[in-house]
The first five atom37 places (N, CA, C, CB, O) and aatype in JSON, in Angstrom:
{
  "aatype": [20, 20, 20, 20, 20, 20, 20, 20, 20, 20, 20, 20, 20, 20, 20, 20, 20, 20, 20, 20, 20, 20, 20, 20, 20, 20, 20, 20, 20, 20, 20, 20, 20, 20, 20, 20, 20, 20, 20, 20, 20, 20, 20, 20, 20, 20, 20, 20, 20, 20, 20, 20, 20, 20, 20, 20, 20, 20, 20, 20, 20, 20, 20, 20, 20, 20, 20, 20, 20, 20, 20, 20, 20, 20, 20, 20, 20, 20, 20, 20, 20, 20, 20, 20, 20, 20, 20, 20, 20, 20, 20, 20, 20],
  "atom_mask": [
    [1, 1, 1, 1, 1],
    [1, 1, 1, 1, 1],
    [1, 1, 1, 1, 1],
    [1, 1, 1, 1, 1],
    [1, 1, 1, 1, 1],
    [1, 1, 1, 1, 1],
    [1, 1, 1, 1, 1],
    [1, 1, 1, 1, 1],
    [1, 1, 1, 1, 1],
    [1, 1, 1, 1, 1],
    [1, 1, 1, 1, 1],
    [1, 1, 1, 1, 1],
    [1, 1, 1, 1, 1],
    [1, 1, 1, 1, 1],
    [1, 1, 1, 1, 1],
    [1, 1, 1, 1, 1],
    [1, 1, 1, 1, 1],
    [1, 1, 1, 1, 1],
    [1, 1, 1, 1, 1],
    [1, 1, 1, 1, 1],
    [1, 1, 1, 1, 1],
    [1, 1, 1, 1, 1],
    [1, 1, 1, 1, 1],
    [1, 1, 1, 1, 1],
    [1, 1, 1, 1, 1],
    [1, 1, 1, 1, 1],
    [1, 1, 1, 1, 1],
    [1, 1, 1, 1, 1],
    [1, 1, 1, 1, 1],
    [1, 1, 1, 1, 1],
    [1, 1, 1, 1, 1],
    [1, 1, 1, 1, 1],
    [1, 1, 1, 1, 1],
    [1, 1, 1, 1, 1],
    [1, 1, 1, 1, 1],
    [1, 1, 1, 1, 1],
    [1, 1, 1, 1, 1],
    [1, 1, 1, 1, 1],
    [1, 1, 1, 1, 1],
    [1, 1, 1, 1, 1],
    [1, 1, 1, 1, 1],
    [1, 1, 1, 1, 1],
    [1, 1, 1, 1, 1],
    [1, 1, 1, 1, 1],
    [1, 1, 1, 1, 1],
    [1, 1, 1, 1, 1],
    [1, 1, 1, 1, 1],
    [1, 1, 1, 1, 1],
    [1, 1, 1, 1, 1],
    [1, 1, 1, 1, 1],
    [1, 1, 1, 1, 1],
    [1, 1, 1, 1, 1],
    [1, 1, 1, 1, 1],
    [1, 1, 1, 1, 1],
    [1, 1, 1, 1, 1],
    [1, 1, 1, 1, 1],
    [1, 1, 1, 1, 1],
    [1, 1, 1, 1, 1],
    [1, 1, 1, 1, 1],
    [1, 1, 1, 1, 1],
    [1, 1, 1, 1, 1],
    [1, 1, 1, 1, 1],
    [1, 1, 1, 1, 1],
    [1, 1, 1, 1, 1],
    [1, 1, 1, 1, 1],
    [1, 1, 1, 1, 1],
    [1, 1, 1, 1, 1],
    [1, 1, 1, 1, 1],
    [1, 1, 1, 1, 1],
    [1, 1, 1, 1, 1],
    [1, 1, 1, 1, 1],
    [1, 1, 1, 1, 1],
    [1, 1, 1, 1, 1],
    [1, 1, 1, 1, 1],
    [1, 1, 1, 1, 1],
    [1, 1, 1, 1, 1],
    [1, 1, 1, 1, 1],
    [1, 1, 1, 1, 1],
    [1, 1, 1, 1, 1],
    [1, 1, 1, 1, 1],
    [1, 1, 1, 1, 1],
    [1, 1, 1, 1, 1],
    [1, 1, 1, 1, 1],
    [1, 1, 1, 1, 1],
    [1, 1, 1, 1, 1],
    [1, 1, 1, 1, 1],
    [1, 1, 1, 1, 1],
    [1, 1, 1, 1, 1],
    [1, 1, 1, 1, 1],
    [1, 1, 1, 1, 1],
    [1, 1, 1, 1, 1],
    [1, 1, 1, 1, 1],
    [1, 1, 1, 1, 1]
  ],
  "atom_positions": [
    [[0.85, -1.18, 0.0], [0.0, 0.0, 0.0], [0.89, 1.24, 0.0], [-0.96, 0.0, 1.23], [1.75, 1.4, 0.87]],
    [[0.69, 2.11, -0.96], [1.48, 3.34, -1.06], [0.9, 4.4, -0.13], [1.53, 3.86, -2.52], [-0.31, 4.61, -0.09]],
    [[1.78, 5.05, 0.61], [1.35, 6.09, 1.55], [1.02, 7.37, 0.79], [2.44, 6.37, 2.61], [1.79, 7.81, -0.07]],
    [[-0.12, 7.94, 1.11], [-0.48, 9.23, 0.53], [-1.22, 10.02, 1.61], [-1.36, 9.06, -0.76], [-1.74, 9.46, 2.57]],
    [[-1.25, 11.34, 1.42], [-1.94, 12.16, 2.41], [-3.43, 11.85, 2.41], [-1.7, 13.66, 2.12], [-4.07, 11.92, 3.46]],
    [[-4.01, 11.51, 1.25], [-5.43, 11.17, 1.19], [-5.72, 9.89, 1.97], [-5.89, 11.0, -0.27], [-6.72, 9.81, 2.68]],
    [[-4.85, 8.9, 1.85], [-5.01, 7.65, 2.59], [-4.95, 7.9, 4.09], [-3.94, 6.64, 2.17], [-5.8, 7.41, 4.84]],
    [[-3.96, 8.66, 4.53], [-3.81, 8.94, 5.96], [-4.98, 9.75, 6.48], [-2.49, 9.69, 6.23], [-5.49, 9.48, 7.56]],
    [[-5.42, 10.74, 5.72], [-6.58, 11.54, 6.13], [-7.83, 10.68, 6.24], [-6.82, 12.68, 5.15], [-8.63, 10.87, 7.16]],
    [[-8.02, 9.74, 5.32], [-9.21, 8.89, 5.38], [-9.14, 7.92, 6.55], [-9.36, 8.12, 4.07], [-10.17, 7.6, 7.15]],
    [[-7.94, 7.43, 6.9], [-7.8, 6.52, 8.03], [-7.97, 7.25, 9.36], [-6.44, 5.84, 7.99], [-8.7, 6.79, 10.24]],
    [[-7.29, 8.37, 9.51], [-7.21, 9.07, 10.79], [-8.42, 9.96, 11.05], [-5.95, 9.89, 10.86], [-8.95, 9.98, 12.16]],
    [[-8.84, 10.69, 10.04], [-9.94, 11.64, 10.23], [-9.52, 12.78, 11.13], [-11.16, 10.93, 10.81], [-8.47, 13.38, 10.93]],
    [[-10.33, 13.08, 12.13], [-10.05, 14.2, 13.04], [-9.51, 13.73, 14.38], [-11.3, 15.02, 13.27], [-9.47, 14.5, 15.34]],
    [[-9.1, 12.47, 14.47], [-8.58, 11.92, 15.73], [-7.11, 12.29, 15.94], [-8.74, 10.4, 15.75], [-6.39, 12.62, 15.0]],
    [[-6.7, 12.23, 17.2], [-5.28, 12.31, 17.52], [-4.64, 11.01, 17.04], [-5.03, 12.55, 19.06], [-5.26, 9.95, 17.09]],
    [[-3.38, 11.09, 16.58], [-2.68, 9.89, 16.16], [-1.19, 10.03, 16.41], [-2.95, 9.6, 14.67], [-0.66, 11.14, 16.48]],
    [[-0.54, 8.91, 16.54], [0.91, 8.87, 16.68], [1.52, 8.49, 15.35], [1.34, 7.89, 17.78], [0.98, 7.67, 14.61]],
    [[2.64, 9.09, 15.05], [3.35, 8.77, 13.82], [4.82, 8.55, 14.15], [3.17, 9.9, 12.74], [5.4, 9.28, 14.96]],
    [[5.41, 7.54, 13.53], [6.84, 7.27, 13.68], [7.45, 7.4, 12.29], [7.12, 5.83, 14.3], [6.98, 6.77, 11.34]],
    [[8.48, 8.22, 12.18], [9.08, 8.49, 10.87], [10.56, 8.8, 11.02], [8.36, 9.65, 10.18], [11.06, 8.97, 12.13]],
    [[11.25, 8.86, 9.9], [12.68, 9.18, 9.88], [12.81, 10.66, 9.52], [13.46, 8.28, 8.86], [12.31, 11.1, 8.49]],
    [[13.51, 11.4, 10.38], [13.72, 12.83, 10.13], [14.67, 13.03, 8.96], [14.28, 13.51, 11.39], [15.64, 12.3, 8.79]],
    [[14.37, 14.03, 8.16], [15.18, 14.32, 6.98], [16.55, 14.89, 7.37], [14.46, 15.31, 6.08], [17.54, 14.59, 6.7]],
    [[16.61, 15.69, 8.43], [17.85, 16.4, 8.76], [18.98, 15.49, 9.23], [17.58, 17.42, 9.81], [20.13, 15.67, 8.83]],
    [[18.65, 14.51, 10.09], [19.73, 13.69, 10.64], [19.46, 12.18, 10.57], [19.97, 14.08, 12.07], [20.19, 11.39, 11.17]],
    [[18.42, 11.78, 9.86], [18.05, 10.37, 9.68], [17.75, 9.64, 10.99], [19.15, 9.65, 8.96], [17.85, 8.41, 11.04]],
    [[17.4, 10.37, 12.03], [17.01, 9.72, 13.27], [15.51, 9.4, 13.24], [17.36, 10.63, 14.5], [14.75, 10.02, 12.49]],
    [[15.11, 8.43, 14.04], [13.71, 8.05, 14.12], [13.02, 8.95, 15.14], [13.55, 6.54, 14.5], [13.52, 9.15, 16.24]],
    [[11.87, 9.48, 14.76], [11.13, 10.39, 15.63], [9.7, 9.89, 15.76], [11.16, 11.85, 15.09], [9.12, 9.39, 14.8]],
    [[9.14, 10.04, 16.94], [7.73, 9.77, 17.16], [7.05, 11.07, 17.55], [7.51, 8.67, 18.24], [7.65, 11.92, 18.21]],
    [[5.81, 11.22, 17.14], [5.1, 12.46, 17.38], [3.62, 12.16, 17.59], [5.3, 13.45, 16.19], [3.05, 11.32, 16.9]],
    [[3.02, 12.83, 18.54], [1.57, 12.81, 18.72], [1.04, 14.02, 17.99], [1.15, 12.81, 20.25], [1.45, 15.15, 18.27]],
    [[0.13, 13.8, 17.05], [-0.3, 14.93, 16.23], [-1.76, 14.81, 15.83], [0.56, 15.03, 14.99], [-2.46, 13.86, 16.17]],
    [[-2.19, 15.82, 15.1], [-3.56, 15.91, 14.64], [-3.54, 16.63, 13.29], [-4.46, 16.65, 15.67], [-2.69, 17.48, 13.04]],
    [[-4.49, 16.28, 12.44], [-4.61, 16.92, 11.13], [-5.61, 18.07, 11.2], [-5.04, 15.9, 10.06], [-6.55, 18.02, 11.99]],
    [[-5.43, 19.08, 10.39], [-6.42, 20.13, 10.21], [-6.7, 21.0, 11.4], [-7.66, 19.53, 9.79], [-7.85, 21.43, 11.59]],
    [[-5.72, 21.29, 12.23], [-5.92, 22.15, 13.4], [-5.79, 23.61, 12.98], [-4.91, 21.81, 14.53], [-4.8, 24.0, 12.36]],
    [[-6.79, 24.4, 13.31], [-6.75, 25.83, 13.01], [-7.03, 26.59, 14.3], [-7.78, 26.22, 11.9], [-7.96, 26.25, 15.03]],
    [[-6.23, 27.62, 14.57], [-6.42, 28.47, 15.75], [-6.4, 27.66, 17.04], [-7.73, 29.24, 15.64], [-7.27, 27.83, 17.89]],
    [[-5.42, 26.78, 17.19], [-5.27, 25.96, 18.38], [-4.78, 26.83, 19.54], [-4.29, 24.79, 18.12], [-3.8, 27.57, 19.37]],
    [[-5.4, 26.77, 20.66], [-4.88, 27.42, 21.86], [-5.33, 28.85, 22.05], [-3.43, 27.38, 21.84], [-4.51, 29.7, 22.4]],
    [[-6.58, 29.14, 21.83], [-7.07, 30.47, 22.14], [-7.1, 31.39, 20.95], [-6.25, 31.07, 23.21], [-7.58, 31.03, 19.88]],
    [[-6.56, 32.61, 21.15], [-6.69, 33.65, 20.15], [-5.51, 33.76, 19.2], [-6.9, 34.94, 20.81], [-5.47, 34.66, 18.37]],
    [[-4.55, 32.86, 19.32], [-3.4, 32.94, 18.41], [-3.86, 32.65, 16.99], [-2.29, 31.95, 18.84], [-4.63, 31.73, 16.75]],
    [[-3.39, 33.43, 16.07], [-3.76, 33.27, 14.67], [-2.52, 32.94, 13.85], [-4.45, 34.56, 14.13], [-1.4, 33.31, 14.22]],
    [[-2.71, 32.26, 12.76], [-1.62, 31.97, 11.84], [-1.45, 33.17, 10.92], [-1.88, 30.66, 11.03], [-2.42, 33.67, 10.35]],
    [[-0.22, 33.63, 10.78], [0.03, 34.79, 9.94], [0.85, 34.38, 8.72], [0.77, 35.9, 10.74], [1.36, 33.26, 8.67]],
    [[0.96, 35.24, 7.78], [1.8, 34.99, 6.62], [1.05, 34.55, 5.39], [2.81, 33.97, 6.95], [1.66, 34.38, 4.34]],
    [[-0.26, 34.37, 5.48], [-1.05, 34.06, 4.3], [-0.95, 32.63, 3.8], [-0.66, 34.96, 3.22], [-1.33, 32.36, 2.66]],
    [[-0.46, 31.7, 4.61], [-0.42, 30.3, 4.2], [0.89, 29.88, 3.59], [-1.51, 30.03, 3.23], [1.85, 30.65, 3.54]],
    [[0.92, 28.64, 3.13], [2.14, 28.09, 2.55], [2.4, 28.63, 1.16], [2.06, 26.58, 2.51], [1.46, 28.95, 0.42]],
    [[3.65, 28.72, 0.81], [4.05, 29.2, -0.5], [4.26, 28.05, -1.49], [5.31, 30.03, -0.39], [4.67, 28.27, -2.63]],
    [[3.99, 26.81, -1.03], [4.17, 25.64, -1.88], [3.09, 24.62, -1.57], [5.58, 25.02, -1.68], [2.38, 24.74, -0.57]],
    [[2.96, 23.64, -2.43], [1.99, 22.57, -2.25], [2.67, 21.4, -1.55], [1.39, 22.12, -3.61], [3.51, 20.73, -2.14]],
    [[2.3, 21.12, -0.27], [2.96, 20.04, 0.47], [2.79, 18.67, -0.2], [2.42, 19.98, 1.88], [3.71, 17.85, -0.18]],
    [[1.64, 18.43, -0.8], [1.4, 17.13, -1.42], [2.33, 16.9, -2.61], [-0.06, 17.03, -1.87], [2.74, 15.77, -2.86]],
    [[2.65, 17.96, -3.34], [3.57, 17.84, -4.47], [4.98, 17.46, -4.0], [3.62, 19.16, -5.25], [5.74, 16.82, -4.73]],
    [[5.32, 17.85, -2.78], [6.63, 17.52, -2.21], [6.57, 16.3, -1.3], [7.19, 18.71, -1.44], [7.53, 16.0, -0.58]],
    [[5.43, 15.58, -1.32], [5.2, 14.38, -0.51], [5.34, 14.66, 0.98], [6.17, 13.28, -0.92], [5.96, 13.88, 1.71]],
    [[4.77, 15.78, 1.44], [4.77, 16.17, 2.85], [3.35, 16.19, 3.39], [5.44, 17.54, 3.03], [2.4, 16.49, 2.66]],
    [[3.22, 15.86, 4.66], [1.93, 15.88, 5.34], [1.99, 16.93, 6.44], [1.57, 14.47, 5.92], [2.73, 16.76, 7.41]],
    [[1.22, 18.02, 6.32], [1.22, 19.03, 7.39], [0.4, 18.52, 8.57], [0.65, 20.38, 6.87], [-0.75, 18.1, 8.41]],
    [[1.0, 18.56, 9.76], [0.33, 18.11, 10.99], [0.57, 19.14, 12.09], [0.85, 16.71, 11.42], [1.44, 20.0, 11.98]],
    [[-0.22, 19.02, 13.15], [-0.01, 19.84, 14.34], [0.58, 18.95, 15.41], [-1.33, 20.53, 14.82], [-0.07, 17.99, 15.84]],
    [[1.8, 19.24, 15.86], [2.47, 18.49, 16.92], [1.86, 18.93, 18.24], [4.03, 18.74, 16.9], [2.03, 20.07, 18.67]],
    [[1.14, 18.01, 18.89], [0.38, 18.34, 20.1], [1.31, 18.68, 21.26], [-0.52, 17.18, 20.49], [1.02, 19.6, 22.02]],
    [[2.42, 17.96, 21.4], [3.33, 18.2, 22.53], [4.09, 19.51, 22.4], [4.31, 17.06, 22.65], [4.28, 20.21, 23.4]],
    [[4.52, 19.86, 21.2], [5.26, 21.12, 21.0], [4.35, 22.28, 20.65], [6.29, 20.94, 19.91], [4.79, 23.43, 20.6]],
    [[3.06, 21.97, 20.4], [2.07, 22.98, 20.05], [2.54, 23.83, 18.87], [1.77, 23.88, 21.26], [2.54, 25.06, 18.92]],
    [[2.94, 23.12, 17.81], [3.45, 23.8, 16.61], [3.16, 22.93, 15.39], [4.97, 24.09, 16.73], [3.02, 21.71, 15.49]],
    [[3.08, 23.57, 14.24], [2.88, 22.85, 12.99], [4.2, 22.25, 12.53], [2.29, 23.78, 11.91], [5.26, 22.85, 12.67]],
    [[4.11, 21.05, 11.96], [5.27, 20.34, 11.44], [4.9, 19.71, 10.1], [5.79, 19.26, 12.45], [3.72, 19.57, 9.78]],
    [[5.91, 19.33, 9.34], [5.71, 18.59, 8.09], [6.34, 17.21, 8.26], [6.34, 19.36, 6.86], [7.49, 17.09, 8.7]],
    [[5.59, 16.18, 7.9], [6.08, 14.81, 7.96], [6.25, 14.33, 6.53], [5.12, 13.88, 8.78], [5.33, 14.43, 5.72]],
    [[7.42, 13.8, 6.23], [7.7, 13.27, 4.9], [6.95, 11.94, 4.74], [9.23, 13.08, 4.68], [7.2, 11.0, 5.5]],
    [[6.05, 11.86, 3.78], [5.24, 10.66, 3.57], [6.1, 9.44, 3.25], [4.25, 10.89, 2.45], [5.75, 8.32, 3.62]],
    [[7.23, 9.65, 2.59], [8.08, 8.53, 2.18], [8.83, 7.9, 3.34], [9.06, 8.99, 1.15], [9.33, 6.78, 3.21]],
    [[8.94, 8.59, 4.48], [9.71, 8.05, 5.6], [8.83, 7.63, 6.77], [10.72, 9.07, 6.07], [9.36, 7.29, 7.84]],
    [[7.52, 7.64, 6.6], [6.63, 7.19, 7.69], [6.8, 5.69, 7.87], [5.14, 7.55, 7.39], [6.7, 4.92, 6.91]],
    [[7.06, 5.29, 9.1], [7.24, 3.88, 9.43], [5.96, 3.27, 10.0], [8.38, 3.72, 10.43], [5.63, 2.12, 9.7]],
    [[5.24, 4.04, 10.82], [3.99, 3.53, 11.37], [3.07, 4.65, 11.84], [4.28, 2.59, 12.52], [3.52, 5.75, 12.16]],
    [[1.78, 4.33, 11.86], [0.74, 5.21, 12.4], [0.06, 4.46, 13.53], [-0.29, 5.65, 11.31], [-0.15, 3.25, 13.43]],
    [[-0.3, 5.18, 14.61], [-1.01, 4.57, 15.73], [-2.22, 5.42, 16.07], [-0.07, 4.43, 16.97], [-2.1, 6.62, 16.33]],
    [[-3.39, 4.8, 16.06], [-4.62, 5.48, 16.47], [-5.7, 4.44, 16.68], [-5.06, 6.54, 15.42], [-5.65, 3.35, 16.11]],
    [[-6.67, 4.77, 17.5], [-7.78, 3.87, 17.75], [-7.37, 2.53, 18.33], [-8.54, 3.64, 16.5], [-8.05, 1.53, 18.1]],
    [[-6.27, 2.49, 19.06], [-5.8, 1.23, 19.65], [-5.12, 0.29, 18.68], [-6.94, 0.53, 20.28], [-4.83, -0.85, 19.03]],
    [[-4.86, 0.74, 17.45], [-4.22, -0.1, 16.44], [-2.95, 0.56, 15.93], [-5.18, -0.37, 15.28], [-2.81, 1.79, 15.99]],
    [[-2.04, -0.25, 15.43], [-0.81, 0.23, 14.82], [-0.76, -0.24, 13.39], [0.44, -0.26, 15.6], [-0.96, -1.42, 13.1]],
    [[-0.51, 0.69, 12.47], [-0.39, 0.41, 11.05], [1.05, 0.63, 10.65], [-1.36, 1.31, 10.2], [1.56, 1.74, 10.71]],
    [[1.72, -0.46, 10.23], [3.13, -0.37, 9.84], [3.25, -0.27, 8.34], [3.93, -1.58, 10.36], [2.52, -0.93, 7.6]],
    [[4.2, 0.57, 7.89], [4.47, 0.76, 6.47], [5.91, 0.35, 6.19], [4.21, 2.22, 6.05], [6.78, 0.43, 7.06]],
    [[6.16, -0.07, 4.96], [7.53, -0.42, 4.56], [8.16, 0.73, 3.84], [7.57, -1.66, 3.68], [9.31, 0.64, 3.43]]
  ]
}
């Protein structure tokens, strides 16, 4: 099964999920608790800058909100090792 942002969005929906992936900068394995589609998280803080200047899907990136760091991050779809949500773990090669 090929990983795509549409596949992950259809599996996860609006739930919190864990993702394990390989970081691009230093090739270390990272785990993150995150959520898709978070807007205006944490009160009155607003996102500035008018949005992204590129299409994340074209670069095989998945924009997520890192719950622990309370910040937006990009996860490389090609380096995702596993997803965890709903009491299940989905492993990818």
